[in-house]
C-alpha positions as CSV (number, residue, x, y, z in Angstrom):
1,M,-52.8,-37.5,32.3
2,P,-51.0,-37.3,35.6
3,V,-47.2,-37.5,35.5
4,D,-46.1,-41.0,36.1
5,S,-42.9,-41.6,34.0
6,D,-39.5,-41.3,35.4
7,D,-38.4,-38.8,32.7
8,E,-41.4,-36.5,33.5
9,L,-40.7,-36.8,37.4
10,R,-37.0,-35.9,36.7
11,E,-38.1,-32.7,34.8
12,I,-40.2,-31.6,37.7
13,L,-37.4,-32.3,40.1
14,D,-35.0,-30.3,38.0
15,H,-36.9,-27.1,39.1
16,D,-35.4,-25.0,41.8
17,T,-38.2,-23.3,43.9
18,I,-40.9,-25.3,45.6
19,A,-43.9,-23.6,47.5
20,V,-45.0,-26.1,50.1
21,V,-48.7,-25.6,50.9
22,G,-49.2,-27.0,54.4
23,C,-45.6,-26.8,55.5
24,S,-45.6,-27.7,59.2
25,T,-43.6,-26.2,62.1
26,T,-43.7,-29.5,64.0
27,E,-40.6,-31.5,63.6
28,G,-41.3,-35.2,63.0
29,K,-44.3,-34.5,60.8
30,A,-43.9,-35.3,57.1
31,A,-45.0,-31.9,56.2
32,H,-41.8,-30.6,58.0
33,E,-39.3,-33.3,57.4
34,I,-39.9,-33.7,53.6
35,P,-39.5,-29.9,53.0
36,R,-36.4,-29.8,55.2
37,Y,-35.0,-32.7,53.1
38,L,-35.7,-30.7,50.1
39,Q,-34.0,-27.7,51.4
40,Q,-30.9,-29.9,52.2
41,Q,-30.9,-31.0,48.6
42,G,-30.5,-27.4,47.4
43,Y,-34.1,-26.5,46.6
44,R,-35.5,-23.2,47.7
45,V,-38.6,-24.1,49.9
46,I,-41.2,-21.4,50.4
47,P,-43.6,-22.4,53.2
48,V,-47.2,-21.7,52.9
49,N,-48.9,-22.0,56.3
50,P,-51.3,-19.2,57.6
51,F,-50.6,-20.2,61.1
52,A,-46.9,-19.7,61.0
53,D,-44.6,-16.6,60.4
54,E,-41.6,-18.7,59.7
55,V,-40.9,-22.4,58.9
56,L,-37.4,-23.9,58.2
57,G,-35.9,-20.5,58.5
58,E,-38.1,-19.1,55.6
59,R,-40.8,-16.5,55.8
60,S,-44.2,-18.3,55.7
61,Y,-47.1,-17.1,53.5
62,D,-50.8,-17.3,54.2
63,S,-51.6,-18.6,50.7
64,I,-49.9,-19.6,47.3
65,T,-51.3,-16.3,45.9
66,D,-49.4,-14.2,48.7
67,V,-46.0,-15.6,47.6
68,P,-44.2,-12.6,45.9
69,D,-41.3,-14.7,44.5
70,D,-41.4,-16.9,41.5
71,V,-42.5,-20.6,42.2
72,D,-41.7,-23.4,40.0
73,V,-43.6,-26.3,41.8
74,V,-46.5,-26.3,44.3
75,D,-46.0,-29.3,46.6
76,V,-49.3,-30.0,48.6
77,F,-49.5,-31.4,52.1
78,R,-53.2,-30.6,52.8
79,P,-56.2,-33.0,52.6
80,S,-57.5,-34.0,49.3
81,E,-60.7,-32.0,49.7
82,E,-58.7,-28.8,49.9
83,V,-56.9,-29.4,46.6
84,P,-59.4,-27.7,44.3
85,D,-58.9,-24.4,46.2
86,I,-55.2,-24.8,46.1
87,V,-55.3,-25.4,42.4
88,D,-57.6,-22.4,41.9
89,E,-55.0,-20.2,43.7
90,T,-52.1,-21.8,41.8
91,L,-53.9,-21.1,38.5
92,E,-54.0,-17.3,39.4
93,R,-50.2,-17.4,39.0
94,D,-48.3,-17.6,35.8
95,D,-45.0,-19.0,37.0
96,V,-45.9,-22.5,38.2
97,A,-44.9,-25.4,36.1
98,A,-46.2,-28.3,38.2
99,V,-48.5,-29.3,41.1
100,W,-47.3,-32.1,43.2
101,L,-49.8,-33.8,45.6
102,Q,-47.9,-35.8,48.3
103,Q,-48.6,-39.3,49.1
104,G,-52.2,-40.1,50.1
105,I,-53.3,-37.0,48.5
106,R,-55.3,-36.9,45.1
107,H,-58.1,-35.1,43.3
108,D,-58.8,-36.1,39.9
109,D,-60.9,-33.1,38.8
110,A,-58.6,-30.5,40.2
111,A,-55.7,-32.4,38.6
112,D,-57.5,-32.3,35.3
113,R,-58.1,-28.6,35.6
114,A,-54.4,-28.0,36.4
115,E,-53.5,-30.1,33.3
116,E,-55.8,-28.3,31.1
117,A,-54.1,-25.0,32.1
118,G,-50.7,-26.5,31.1
119,L,-49.3,-27.6,34.3
120,D,-47.7,-30.9,35.2
121,V,-49.5,-32.8,37.9
122,V,-48.2,-35.5,40.2
123,Q,-50.7,-37.2,42.5
124,D,-50.3,-39.5,45.6
125,R,-46.4,-39.6,45.5
126,C,-43.8,-38.5,47.9
127,M,-41.5,-35.9,46.5
128,K,-38.7,-37.0,49.0
129,V,-39.1,-40.8,47.8
130,E,-39.0,-39.9,44.1
131,H,-36.0,-37.6,44.6
132,Q,-34.0,-40.2,46.5
133,R,-35.0,-42.7,43.9
134,L,-34.3,-40.5,40.7
135,A,-31.8,-38.0,41.7
136,G,-29.8,-39.9,44.3
137,G,-30.5,-37.7,47.3
138,S,-29.8,-38.9,50.7
């Protein structure tokens, strides 16, 4: 079952490194502002955007499988229909603990596959909103 308790959300938010799939270079877009907020809260944000070399001062990668560093959480800012491919790529890694689908994004079949592989899954929730609510970020 997807994560929905505050304790489970806190556990995910306790991780350090977040790969943001669909991280945007455009200020004002949620896919830029939310990762920037996460950076400001002390998270290491690794952008995944095949159309950018750098986002938020960090090198950007073409896909989650291209990220050479350890990743704790994969945060997704892509349309729901792209989630199965993102989950497939995530499952090729052995370091990811959770997949977080931002507000308005959900894919139950892909979430089930990720959970069956042992990952925590959050669907249709904003990481910034949950962080502010549970961890007191501003």
